[in-house]
PDB file of N, CA, C, O and CB in Angstrom:
ATOM      1  N   MET A   1     191.213 134.214-128.562  1.00  0.00           N
ATOM      2  CA  MET A   1     191.162 134.637-129.570  1.00  0.00           C
ATOM      3  C   MET A   1     192.629 135.169-130.315  1.00  0.00           C
ATOM      4  O   MET A   1     193.428 136.093-130.164  1.00  0.00           O
ATOM      5  CB  MET A   1     190.211 135.474-129.362  1.00  0.00           C
ATOM      6  N   GLU A   2     192.463 134.050-131.161  1.00  0.00           N
ATOM      7  CA  GLU A   2     194.061 134.222-131.876  1.00  0.00           C
ATOM      8  C   GLU A   2     193.554 135.011-133.075  1.00  0.00           C
ATOM      9  O   GLU A   2     192.559 134.860-133.784  1.00  0.00           O
ATOM     10  CB  GLU A   2     195.036 132.566-132.418  1.00  0.00           C
ATOM     11  N   THR A   3     194.917 136.231-133.086  1.00  0.00           N
ATOM     12  CA  THR A   3     195.647 136.508-134.825  1.00  0.00           C
ATOM     13  C   THR A   3     197.140 136.946-134.555  1.00  0.00           C
ATOM     14  O   THR A   3     197.994 137.104-133.683  1.00  0.00           O
ATOM     15  CB  THR A   3     194.766 138.056-135.905  1.00  0.00           C
ATOM     16  N   GLN A   4     196.908 137.019-135.695  1.00  0.00           N
ATOM     17  CA  GLN A   4     198.685 137.728-135.905  1.00  0.00           C
ATOM     18  C   GLN A   4     198.710 138.824-136.136  1.00  0.00           C
ATOM     19  O   GLN A   4     197.842 139.556-136.611  1.00  0.00           O
ATOM     20  CB  GLN A   4     199.642 137.301-137.024  1.00  0.00           C
ATOM     21  N   ILE A   5     199.861 139.047-135.768  1.00  0.00           N
ATOM     22  CA  ILE A   5     200.364 140.971-136.141  1.00  0.00           C
ATOM     23  C   ILE A   5     201.831 140.641-136.367  1.00  0.00           C
ATOM     24  O   ILE A   5     202.556 139.984-135.620  1.00  0.00           O
ATOM     25  CB  ILE A   5     200.183 142.496-134.489  1.00  0.00           C
ATOM     26  N   SER A   6     202.175 141.267-137.648  1.00  0.00           N
ATOM     27  CA  SER A   6     203.908 141.562-138.542  1.00  0.00           C
ATOM     28  C   SER A   6     204.607 141.975-137.199  1.00  0.00           C
ATOM     29  O   SER A   6     204.208 142.215-136.060  1.00  0.00           O
ATOM     30  CB  SER A   6     204.069 143.225-140.073  1.00  0.00           C
ATOM     31  N   ARG A   7     205.694 141.956-137.761  1.00  0.00           N
ATOM     32  CA  ARG A   7     206.830 142.129-137.118  1.00  0.00           C
ATOM     33  C   ARG A   7     207.167 143.887-136.992  1.00  0.00           C
ATOM     34  O   ARG A   7     207.432 144.576-136.006  1.00  0.00           O
ATOM     35  CB  ARG A   7     207.940 141.235-137.951  1.00  0.00           C
ATOM     36  N   ASP A   8     207.042 144.185-138.248  1.00  0.00           N
ATOM     37  CA  ASP A   8     206.282 145.702-138.093  1.00  0.00           C
ATOM     38  C   ASP A   8     205.771 146.070-136.526  1.00  0.00           C
ATOM     39  O   ASP A   8     206.404 146.438-135.536  1.00  0.00           O
ATOM     40  CB  ASP A   8     204.776 145.717-139.140  1.00  0.00           C
ATOM     41  N   GLU A   9     204.609 145.853-136.709  1.00  0.00           N
ATOM     42  CA  GLU A   9     203.769 145.689-135.809  1.00  0.00           C
ATOM     43  C   GLU A   9     204.096 145.440-134.603  1.00  0.00           C
ATOM     44  O   GLU A   9     203.404 145.967-133.730  1.00  0.00           O
ATOM     45  CB  GLU A   9     203.099 144.968-136.103  1.00  0.00           C
ATOM     46  N   LEU A  10     204.988 144.761-134.286  1.00  0.00           N
ATOM     47  CA  LEU A  10     205.214 144.213-132.904  1.00  0.00           C
ATOM     48  C   LEU A  10     206.856 144.691-132.696  1.00  0.00           C
ATOM     49  O   LEU A  10     207.401 144.560-131.600  1.00  0.00           O
ATOM     50  CB  LEU A  10     204.906 142.349-132.818  1.00  0.00           C
ATOM     51  N   LYS A  11     207.562 145.252-133.873  1.00  0.00           N
ATOM     52  CA  LYS A  11     208.693 146.439-133.388  1.00  0.00           C
ATOM     53  C   LYS A  11     207.450 147.606-132.659  1.00  0.00           C
ATOM     54  O   LYS A  11     207.413 147.746-131.437  1.00  0.00           O
ATOM     55  CB  LYS A  11     209.831 147.313-135.135  1.00  0.00           C
ATOM     56  N   GLU A  12     206.604 148.286-133.477  1.00  0.00           N
ATOM     57  CA  GLU A  12     205.888 149.201-133.097  1.00  0.00           C
ATOM     58  C   GLU A  12     205.825 149.371-131.363  1.00  0.00           C
ATOM     59  O   GLU A  12     206.440 150.205-130.698  1.00  0.00           O
ATOM     60  CB  GLU A  12     204.629 148.919-133.782  1.00  0.00           C
ATOM     61  N   LYS A  13     204.460 147.830-130.643  1.00  0.00           N
ATOM     62  CA  LYS A  13     204.318 148.027-129.839  1.00  0.00           C
ATOM     63  C   LYS A  13     205.860 148.117-128.544  1.00  0.00           C
ATOM     64  O   LYS A  13     205.867 148.748-127.487  1.00  0.00           O
ATOM     65  CB  LYS A  13     203.298 147.260-129.898  1.00  0.00           C
ATOM     66  N   ILE A  14     206.727 147.463-128.990  1.00  0.00           N
ATOM     67  CA  ILE A  14     208.175 147.786-128.252  1.00  0.00           C
ATOM     68  C   ILE A  14     208.687 148.468-128.158  1.00  0.00           C
ATOM     69  O   ILE A  14     209.434 148.505-127.181  1.00  0.00           O
ATOM     70  CB  ILE A  14     208.997 147.460-128.362  1.00  0.00           C
ATOM     71  N   SER A  15     208.676 149.357-128.952  1.00  0.00           N
ATOM     72  CA  SER A  15     209.540 151.076-129.142  1.00  0.00           C
ATOM     73  C   SER A  15     207.980 152.019-128.218  1.00  0.00           C
ATOM     74  O   SER A  15     208.125 152.948-127.423  1.00  0.00           O
ATOM     75  CB  SER A  15     209.843 151.835-131.787  1.00  0.00           C
ATOM     76  N   LYS A  16     206.859 151.516-128.576  1.00  0.00           N
ATOM     77  CA  LYS A  16     205.797 152.330-127.961  1.00  0.00           C
ATOM     78  C   LYS A  16     205.777 152.511-126.809  1.00  0.00           C
ATOM     79  O   LYS A  16     205.332 153.556-126.333  1.00  0.00           O
ATOM     80  CB  LYS A  16     204.723 151.989-128.131  1.00  0.00           C
ATOM     81  N   ARG A  17     206.343 151.354-125.954  1.00  0.00           N
ATOM     82  CA  ARG A  17     206.144 150.028-125.095  1.00  0.00           C
ATOM     83  C   ARG A  17     204.571 150.434-124.027  1.00  0.00           C
ATOM     84  O   ARG A  17     204.152 151.002-123.019  1.00  0.00           O
ATOM     85  CB  ARG A  17     207.910 149.720-123.921  1.00  0.00           C
ATOM     86  N   SER A  18     204.109 149.348-125.612  1.00  0.00           N
ATOM     87  CA  SER A  18     202.729 149.817-125.177  1.00  0.00           C
ATOM     88  C   SER A  18     202.814 148.135-124.124  1.00  0.00           C
ATOM     89  O   SER A  18     203.705 147.309-123.926  1.00  0.00           O
ATOM     90  CB  SER A  18     201.185 150.124-126.830  1.00  0.00           C
ATOM     91  N   ARG A  19     200.941 148.321-123.539  1.00  0.00           N
ATOM     92  CA  ARG A  19     201.035 147.520-122.051  1.00  0.00           C
ATOM     93  C   ARG A  19     200.666 145.781-122.999  1.00  0.00           C
ATOM     94  O   ARG A  19     199.672 145.505-123.669  1.00  0.00           O
ATOM     95  CB  ARG A  19     199.338 148.273-120.426  1.00  0.00           C
ATOM     96  N   PHE A  20     201.433 145.231-122.807  1.00  0.00           N
ATOM     97  CA  PHE A  20     201.161 143.629-123.557  1.00  0.00           C
ATOM     98  C   PHE A  20     202.022 142.242-122.824  1.00  0.00           C
ATOM     99  O   PHE A  20     202.345 142.503-121.665  1.00  0.00           O
ATOM    100  CB  PHE A  20     201.831 143.729-125.402  1.00  0.00           C
ATOM    101  N   MET A  21     202.169 141.752-122.986  1.00  0.00           N
ATOM    102  CA  MET A  21     202.987 140.459-122.782  1.00  0.00           C
ATOM    103  C   MET A  21     203.290 139.847-124.018  1.00  0.00           C
ATOM    104  O   MET A  21     202.529 139.433-124.892  1.00  0.00           O
ATOM    105  CB  MET A  21     202.284 139.431-121.936  1.00  0.00           C
ATOM    106  N   LEU A  22     205.153 139.858-123.919  1.00  0.00           N
ATOM    107  CA  LEU A  22     205.709 138.934-124.512  1.00  0.00           C
ATOM    108  C   LEU A  22     205.783 138.099-124.502  1.00  0.00           C
ATOM    109  O   LEU A  22     206.853 138.010-123.899  1.00  0.00           O
ATOM    110  CB  LEU A  22     206.279 138.888-124.624  1.00  0.00           C
ATOM    111  N   ILE A  23     205.436 136.927-124.744  1.00  0.00           N
ATOM    112  CA  ILE A  23     206.175 135.438-124.753  1.00  0.00           C
ATOM    113  C   ILE A  23     207.092 134.684-125.952  1.00  0.00           C
ATOM    114  O   ILE A  23     206.877 134.315-127.106  1.00  0.00           O
ATOM    115  CB  ILE A  23     205.062 134.489-124.581  1.00  0.00           C
ATOM    116  N   GLU A  24     208.350 134.664-124.927  1.00  0.00           N
ATOM    117  CA  GLU A  24     209.074 133.937-126.208  1.00  0.00           C
ATOM    118  C   GLU A  24     209.004 132.298-126.404  1.00  0.00           C
ATOM    119  O   GLU A  24     210.012 131.693-126.038  1.00  0.00           O
ATOM    120  CB  GLU A  24     210.662 134.274-126.109  1.00  0.00           C
ATOM    121  N   ALA A  25     208.108 131.659-126.850  1.00  0.00           N
ATOM    122  CA  ALA A  25     207.859 130.040-126.385  1.00  0.00           C
ATOM    123  C   ALA A  25     208.732 129.184-127.181  1.00  0.00           C
ATOM    124  O   ALA A  25     208.287 128.247-127.844  1.00  0.00           O
ATOM    125  CB  ALA A  25     206.263 129.463-126.639  1.00  0.00           C
ATOM    126  N   LEU A  26     210.099 129.523-127.120  1.00  0.00           N
ATOM    127  CA  LEU A  26     211.853 129.144-127.231  1.00  0.00           C
ATOM    128  C   LEU A  26     212.493 127.840-126.663  1.00  0.00           C
ATOM    129  O   LEU A  26     212.369 127.836-125.439  1.00  0.00           O
ATOM    130  CB  LEU A  26     212.712 130.255-126.408  1.00  0.00           C
ATOM    131  N   PRO A  27     213.070 126.842-127.083  1.00  0.00           N
ATOM    132  CA  PRO A  27     213.853 126.112-125.309  1.00  0.00           C
ATOM    133  C   PRO A  27     214.218 127.304-124.880  1.00  0.00           C
ATOM    134  O   PRO A  27     214.208 128.282-125.628  1.00  0.00           O
ATOM    135  CB  PRO A  27     215.514 124.871-125.232  1.00  0.00           C
ATOM    136  N   SER A  28     214.641 127.368-123.424  1.00  0.00           N
ATOM    137  CA  SER A  28     215.275 127.912-122.273  1.00  0.00           C
ATOM    138  C   SER A  28     217.235 128.427-123.064  1.00  0.00           C
ATOM    139  O   SER A  28     217.949 129.424-122.961  1.00  0.00           O
ATOM    140  CB  SER A  28     215.171 126.337-120.762  1.00  0.00           C
ATOM    141  N   PHE A  29     217.381 126.892-123.880  1.00  0.00           N
ATOM    142  CA  PHE A  29     219.087 127.488-124.463  1.00  0.00           C
ATOM    143  C   PHE A  29     219.012 128.823-124.689  1.00  0.00           C
ATOM    144  O   PHE A  29     219.425 129.820-124.098  1.00  0.00           O
ATOM    145  CB  PHE A  29     219.723 126.853-126.025  1.00  0.00           C
ATOM    146  N   MET A  30     218.076 128.515-126.179  1.00  0.00           N
ATOM    147  CA  MET A  30     218.275 129.844-126.965  1.00  0.00           C
ATOM    148  C   MET A  30     217.323 131.300-126.515  1.00  0.00           C
ATOM    149  O   MET A  30     217.399 132.380-127.101  1.00  0.00           O
ATOM    150  CB  MET A  30     217.887 129.428-128.562  1.00  0.00           C
ATOM    151  N   TYR A  31     216.642 131.062-125.605  1.00  0.00           N
ATOM    152  CA  TYR A  31     216.604 132.496-125.016  1.00  0.00           C
ATOM    153  C   TYR A  31     217.498 132.786-124.185  1.00  0.00           C
ATOM    154  O   TYR A  31     217.205 133.761-123.493  1.00  0.00           O
ATOM    155  CB  TYR A  31     215.503 132.829-124.376  1.00  0.00           C
ATOM    156  N   THR A  32     218.558 132.287-123.958  1.00  0.00           N
ATOM    157  CA  THR A  32     219.337 133.043-123.002  1.00  0.00           C
ATOM    158  C   THR A  32     220.576 133.330-124.204  1.00  0.00           C
ATOM    159  O   THR A  32     221.628 133.895-123.905  1.00  0.00           O
ATOM    160  CB  THR A  32     219.799 132.080-121.393  1.00  0.00           C
ATOM    161  N   GLN A  33     220.340 132.964-125.261  1.00  0.00           N
ATOM    162  CA  GLN A  33     221.487 133.284-126.368  1.00  0.00           C
ATOM    163  C   GLN A  33     220.838 134.834-127.053  1.00  0.00           C
ATOM    164  O   GLN A  33     221.360 135.734-127.711  1.00  0.00           O
ATOM    165  CB  GLN A  33     221.619 131.752-127.782  1.00  0.00           C
ATOM    166  N   GLY A  34     219.677 134.637-126.607  1.00  0.00           N
ATOM    167  CA  GLY A  34     218.628 136.228-127.200  1.00  0.00           C
ATOM    168  C   GLY A  34     217.487 136.593-127.647  1.00  0.00           C
ATOM    169  O   GLY A  34     217.110 136.103-128.711  1.00  0.00           O
ATOM    170  N   HIS A  35     216.684 137.504-126.978  1.00  0.00           N
ATOM    171  CA  HIS A  35     215.507 137.053-127.055  1.00  0.00           C
ATOM    172  C   HIS A  35     215.114 138.672-127.580  1.00  0.00           C
ATOM    173  O   HIS A  35     215.938 139.410-128.122  1.00  0.00           O
ATOM    174  CB  HIS A  35     214.839 136.264-125.601  1.00  0.00           C
ATOM    175  N   LEU A  36     213.450 139.108-127.250  1.00  0.00           N
ATOM    176  CA  LEU A  36     213.457 140.253-127.584  1.00  0.00           C
ATOM    177  C   LEU A  36     213.466 140.790-126.465  1.00  0.00           C
ATOM    178  O   LEU A  36     213.250 139.986-125.558  1.00  0.00           O
ATOM    179  CB  LEU A  36     212.605 140.620-128.376  1.00  0.00           C
ATOM    180  N   PRO A  37     213.732 142.504-125.945  1.00  0.00           N
ATOM    181  CA  PRO A  37     213.244 142.894-124.722  1.00  0.00           C
ATOM    182  C   PRO A  37     211.714 142.647-124.329  1.00  0.00           C
ATOM    183  O   PRO A  37     210.713 142.637-125.045  1.00  0.00           O
ATOM    184  CB  PRO A  37     213.529 144.229-124.659  1.00  0.00           C
ATOM    185  N   GLY A  38     211.855 142.464-123.032  1.00  0.00           N
ATOM    186  CA  GLY A  38     211.167 142.175-122.454  1.00  0.00           C
ATOM    187  C   GLY A  38     210.510 140.864-122.855  1.00  0.00           C
ATOM    188  O   GLY A  38     209.365 140.558-123.189  1.00  0.00           O
ATOM    189  N   ALA A  39     211.118 140.511-122.773  1.00  0.00           N
ATOM    190  CA  ALA A  39     210.502 138.669-123.327  1.00  0.00           C
ATOM    191  C   ALA A  39     210.786 138.340-122.181  1.00  0.00           C
ATOM    192  O   ALA A  39     211.740 138.652-121.468  1.00  0.00           O
ATOM    193  CB  ALA A  39     211.334 137.482-124.685  1.00  0.00           C
ATOM    194  N   GLN A  40     209.528 137.392-121.939  1.00  0.00           N
ATOM    195  CA  GLN A  40     209.625 136.140-121.039  1.00  0.00           C
ATOM    196  C   GLN A  40     209.549 134.858-121.484  1.00  0.00           C
ATOM    197  O   GLN A  40     208.643 134.696-122.301  1.00  0.00           O
ATOM    198  CB  GLN A  40     208.722 136.137-120.160  1.00  0.00           C
ATOM    199  N   ASN A  41     210.334 133.675-121.170  1.00  0.00           N
ATOM    200  CA  ASN A  41     210.332 132.388-121.905  1.00  0.00           C
ATOM    201  C   ASN A  41     209.172 131.409-121.466  1.00  0.00           C
ATOM    202  O   ASN A  41     209.097 131.281-120.244  1.00  0.00           O
ATOM    203  CB  ASN A  41     211.706 131.689-121.691  1.00  0.00           C
ATOM    204  N   ILE A  42     208.490 130.877-122.014  1.00  0.00           N
ATOM    205  CA  ILE A  42     207.813 129.964-121.785  1.00  0.00           C
ATOM    206  C   ILE A  42     208.476 128.454-122.648  1.00  0.00           C
ATOM    207  O   ILE A  42     207.704 128.419-123.606  1.00  0.00           O
ATOM    208  CB  ILE A  42     206.409 130.514-122.137  1.00  0.00           C
ATOM    209  N   PRO A  43     209.070 127.702-122.764  1.00  0.00           N
ATOM    210  CA  PRO A  43     209.238 126.752-123.351  1.00  0.00           C
ATOM    211  C   PRO A  43     208.350 126.031-123.823  1.00  0.00           C
ATOM    212  O   PRO A  43     207.465 125.522-123.135  1.00  0.00           O
ATOM    213  CB  PRO A  43     209.799 126.252-122.868  1.00  0.00           C
ATOM    214  N   PRO A  44     208.488 125.867-125.277  1.00  0.00           N
ATOM    215  CA  PRO A  44     207.322 124.759-125.963  1.00  0.00           C
ATOM    216  C   PRO A  44     206.345 123.825-125.469  1.00  0.00           C
ATOM    217  O   PRO A  44     205.136 123.604-125.535  1.00  0.00           O
ATOM    218  CB  PRO A  44     207.880 123.909-126.624  1.00  0.00           C
ATOM    219  N   ASP A  45     207.366 123.387-124.960  1.00  0.00           N
ATOM    220  CA  ASP A  45     206.197 121.729-123.946  1.00  0.00           C
ATOM    221  C   ASP A  45     205.559 122.220-122.818  1.00  0.00           C
ATOM    222  O   ASP A  45     204.691 121.682-122.131  1.00  0.00           O
ATOM    223  CB  ASP A  45     207.258 120.131-123.030  1.00  0.00           C
ATOM    224  N   GLN A  46     206.152 123.432-122.694  1.00  0.00           N
ATOM    225  CA  GLN A  46     205.348 124.468-121.030  1.00  0.00           C
ATOM    226  C   GLN A  46     204.342 124.872-121.496  1.00  0.00           C
ATOM    227  O   GLN A  46     203.281 124.659-120.907  1.00  0.00           O
ATOM    228  CB  GLN A  46     206.109 126.033-120.251  1.00  0.00           C
ATOM    229  N   VAL A  47     204.374 125.449-122.477  1.00  0.00           N
ATOM    230  CA  VAL A  47     203.199 126.732-122.277  1.00  0.00           C
ATOM    231  C   VAL A  47     201.860 126.033-121.435  1.00  0.00           C
ATOM    232  O   VAL A  47     201.266 126.757-120.636  1.00  0.00           O
ATOM    233  CB  VAL A  47     202.546 127.419-124.098  1.00  0.00           C
ATOM    234  N   ALA A  48     201.505 124.937-121.588  1.00  0.00           N
ATOM    235  CA  ALA A  48     200.051 124.517-121.937  1.00  0.00           C
ATOM    236  C   ALA A  48     199.885 124.892-119.528  1.00  0.00           C
ATOM    237  O   ALA A  48     198.929 125.340-118.895  1.00  0.00           O
ATOM    238  CB  ALA A  48     199.828 122.002-123.080  1.00  0.00           C
ATOM    239  N   GLU A  49     201.607 124.313-118.906  1.00  0.00           N
ATOM    240  CA  GLU A  49     200.905 124.311-117.497  1.00  0.00           C
ATOM    241  C   GLU A  49     202.096 125.835-117.025  1.00  0.00           C
ATOM    242  O   GLU A  49     202.538 125.781-115.877  1.00  0.00           O
ATOM    243  CB  GLU A  49     201.115 122.314-116.330  1.00  0.00           C
ATOM    244  N   LEU A  50     202.473 126.885-117.769  1.00  0.00           N
ATOM    245  CA  LEU A  50     203.073 128.417-117.059  1.00  0.00           C
ATOM    246  C   LEU A  50     202.366 128.964-118.217  1.00  0.00           C
ATOM    247  O   LEU A  50     203.119 129.927-118.368  1.00  0.00           O
ATOM    248  CB  LEU A  50     205.056 128.879-116.853  1.00  0.00           C
ATOM    249  N   ALA A  51     201.573 129.087-119.076  1.00  0.00           N
ATOM    250  CA  ALA A  51     200.935 130.672-119.106  1.00  0.00           C
ATOM    251  C   ALA A  51     200.438 131.229-118.272  1.00  0.00           C
ATOM    252  O   ALA A  51     200.626 132.368-117.845  1.00  0.00           O
ATOM    253  CB  ALA A  51     200.061 130.952-119.826  1.00  0.00           C
ATOM    254  N   PRO A  52     199.582 130.247-117.904  1.00  0.00           N
ATOM    255  CA  PRO A  52     198.012 130.759-116.577  1.00  0.00           C
ATOM    256  C   PRO A  52     199.122 131.231-115.617  1.00  0.00           C
ATOM    257  O   PRO A  52     198.868 132.226-114.938  1.00  0.00           O
ATOM    258  CB  PRO A  52     196.598 129.058-115.578  1.00  0.00           C
ATOM    259  N   LYS A  53     200.491 130.553-115.461  1.00  0.00           N
ATOM    260  CA  LYS A  53     201.107 131.336-114.246  1.00  0.00           C
ATOM    261  C   LYS A  53     201.909 132.375-114.570  1.00  0.00           C
ATOM    262  O   LYS A  53     202.210 133.189-113.696  1.00  0.00           O
ATOM    263  CB  LYS A  53     201.907 130.535-113.388  1.00  0.00           C
ATOM    264  N   VAL A  54     202.264 132.475-115.563  1.00  0.00           N
ATOM    265  CA  VAL A  54     203.410 133.920-116.425  1.00  0.00           C
ATOM    266  C   VAL A  54     201.823 135.074-117.126  1.00  0.00           C
ATOM    267  O   VAL A  54     201.872 136.304-117.086  1.00  0.00           O
ATOM    268  CB  VAL A  54     204.930 132.850-118.642  1.00  0.00           C
ATOM    269  N   ALA A  55     201.060 134.583-117.479  1.00  0.00           N
ATOM    270  CA  ALA A  55     199.883 135.701-117.932  1.00  0.00           C
ATOM    271  C   ALA A  55     198.774 135.688-116.967  1.00  0.00           C
ATOM    272  O   ALA A  55     197.819 135.265-117.619  1.00  0.00           O
ATOM    273  CB  ALA A  55     199.189 135.388-119.443  1.00  0.00           C
ATOM    274  N   PRO A  56     198.460 135.877-115.998  1.00  0.00           N
ATOM    275  CA  PRO A  56     196.992 135.624-114.484  1.00  0.00           C
ATOM    276  C   PRO A  56     196.250 136.741-115.464  1.00  0.00           C
ATOM    277  O   PRO A  56     195.241 136.520-116.133  1.00  0.00           O
ATOM    278  CB  PRO A  56     197.401 136.369-112.028  1.00  0.00           C
ATOM    279  N   ASP A  57     197.010 138.040-115.391  1.00  0.00           N
ATOM    280  CA  ASP A  57     195.694 138.498-116.229  1.00  0.00           C
ATOM    281  C   ASP A  57     195.187 138.409-117.300  1.00  0.00           C
ATOM    282  O   ASP A  57     195.791 137.754-118.149  1.00  0.00           O
ATOM    283  CB  ASP A  57     195.550 139.380-116.329  1.00  0.00           C
ATOM    284  N   LYS A  58     194.138 138.918-117.581  1.00  0.00           N
ATOM    285  CA  LYS A  58     193.528 137.785-118.774  1.00  0.00           C
ATOM    286  C   LYS A  58     193.109 139.431-119.521  1.00  0.00           C
ATOM    287  O   LYS A  58     193.133 139.591-120.741  1.00  0.00           O
ATOM    288  CB  LYS A  58     191.771 136.226-118.188  1.00  0.00           C
ATOM    289  N   SER A  59     192.798 140.379-118.688  1.00  0.00           N
ATOM    290  CA  SER A  59     192.697 141.683-119.525  1.00  0.00           C
ATOM    291  C   SER A  59     194.259 142.066-120.735  1.00  0.00           C
ATOM    292  O   SER A  59     194.207 142.648-121.818  1.00  0.00           O
ATOM    293  CB  SER A  59     192.528 143.050-118.138  1.00  0.00           C
ATOM    294  N   VAL A  60     195.536 141.474-120.012  1.00  0.00           N
ATOM    295  CA  VAL A  60     196.551 141.927-120.846  1.00  0.00           C
ATOM    296  C   VAL A  60     196.963 141.181-122.019  1.00  0.00           C
ATOM    297  O   VAL A  60     197.217 139.977-122.055  1.00  0.00           O
ATOM    298  CB  VAL A  60     197.576 142.094-120.137  1.00  0.00           C
ATOM    299  N   GLU A  61     197.013 142.163-123.150  1.00  0.00           N
ATOM    300  CA  GLU A  61     197.480 141.707-124.533  1.00  0.00           C
ATOM    301  C   GLU A  61     198.591 140.147-124.623  1.00  0.00           C
ATOM    302  O   GLU A  61     199.374 140.705-125.392  1.00  0.00           O
ATOM    303  CB  GLU A  61     198.379 143.163-125.140  1.00  0.00           C
ATOM    304  N   VAL A  62     198.935 139.376-124.527  1.00  0.00           N
ATOM    305  CA  VAL A  62     199.629 138.300-124.954  1.00  0.00           C
ATOM    306  C   VAL A  62     199.960 138.055-126.597  1.00  0.00           C
ATOM    307  O   VAL A  62     199.195 137.643-127.469  1.00  0.00           O
ATOM    308  CB  VAL A  62     198.875 137.239-124.415  1.00  0.00           C
ATOM    309  N   VAL A  63     201.370 138.455-126.700  1.00  0.00           N
ATOM    310  CA  VAL A  63     202.320 138.001-127.878  1.00  0.00           C
ATOM    311  C   VAL A  63     203.098 137.055-127.622  1.00  0.00           C
ATOM    312  O   VAL A  63     204.042 137.167-126.840  1.00  0.00           O
ATOM    313  CB  VAL A  63     203.156 138.931-128.368  1.00  0.00           C
ATOM    314  N   VAL A  64     202.759 135.832-128.347  1.00  0.00           N
ATOM    315  CA  VAL A  64     203.831 135.084-127.725  1.00  0.00           C
ATOM    316  C   VAL A  64     204.809 134.811-129.866  1.00  0.00           C
ATOM    317  O   VAL A  64     204.285 135.262-130.884  1.00  0.00           O
ATOM    318  CB  VAL A  64     202.879 133.115-126.471  1.00  0.00           C
ATOM    319  N   TYR A  65     205.521 134.391-129.857  1.00  0.00           N
ATOM    320  CA  TYR A  65     206.672 134.149-130.708  1.00  0.00           C
ATOM    321  C   TYR A  65     207.880 133.190-130.951  1.00  0.00           C
ATOM    322  O   TYR A  65     208.433 133.015-129.865  1.00  0.00           O
ATOM    323  CB  TYR A  65     207.114 134.967-130.587  1.00  0.00           C
ATOM    324  N   CYS A  66     208.222 132.811-131.497  1.00  0.00           N
ATOM    325  CA  CYS A  66     209.253 131.172-132.063  1.00  0.00           C
ATOM    326  C   CYS A  66     209.748 131.704-133.231  1.00  0.00           C
ATOM    327  O   CYS A  66     209.551 132.637-134.009  1.00  0.00           O
ATOM    328  CB  CYS A  66     208.279 129.416-132.546  1.00  0.00           C
ATOM    329  N   SER A  67     210.491 130.723-133.052  1.00  0.00           N
ATOM    330  CA  SER A  67     211.973 131.147-134.468  1.00  0.00           C
ATOM    331  C   SER A  67     210.774 130.055-135.174  1.00  0.00           C
ATOM    332  O   SER A  67     211.534 129.225-135.671  1.00  0.00           O
ATOM    333  CB  SER A  67     214.539 130.379-134.245  1.00  0.00           C
ATOM    334  N   GLY A  68     209.656 129.675-135.436  1.00  0.00           N
ATOM    335  CA  GLY A  68     208.857 128.261-136.751  1.00  0.00           C
ATOM    336  C   GLY A  68     209.103 129.904-138.287  1.00  0.00           C
ATOM    337  O   GLY A  68     209.609 131.000-138.528  1.00  0.00           O
ATOM    338  N   PRO A  69     208.147 128.640-138.864  1.00  0.00           N
ATOM    339  CA  PRO A  69     208.099 129.629-140.477  1.00  0.00           C
ATOM    340  C   PRO A  69     207.075 130.255-140.268  1.00  0.00           C
ATOM    341  O   PRO A  69     206.967 131.259-140.972  1.00  0.00           O
ATOM    342  CB  PRO A  69     207.918 128.884-142.080  1.00  0.00           C
ATOM    343  N   THR A  70     205.945 129.991-139.300  1.00  0.00           N
ATOM    344  CA  THR A  70     204.850 131.054-139.392  1.00  0.00           C
ATOM    345  C   THR A  70     204.996 132.615-138.667  1.00  0.00           C
ATOM    346  O   THR A  70     204.082 133.433-138.773  1.00  0.00           O
ATOM    347  CB  THR A  70     203.616 130.359-138.749  1.00  0.00           C
TER     348      THR A  70
END
């Protein structure tokens, strides 16, 4: 199920240390330049391959972000 959350909602999740997994879908060089606290990097061309390994617990909410316009 896909839903969108706002930046404020994400900031609240991070500040409250809610139980969720944060995935940054950006190239590795962008991740090393800076990322949100606790984010794990999965380059966009490897999401299908790596997501099941990085987020194997299907009961945990997963939030994915990128630098795109959406």
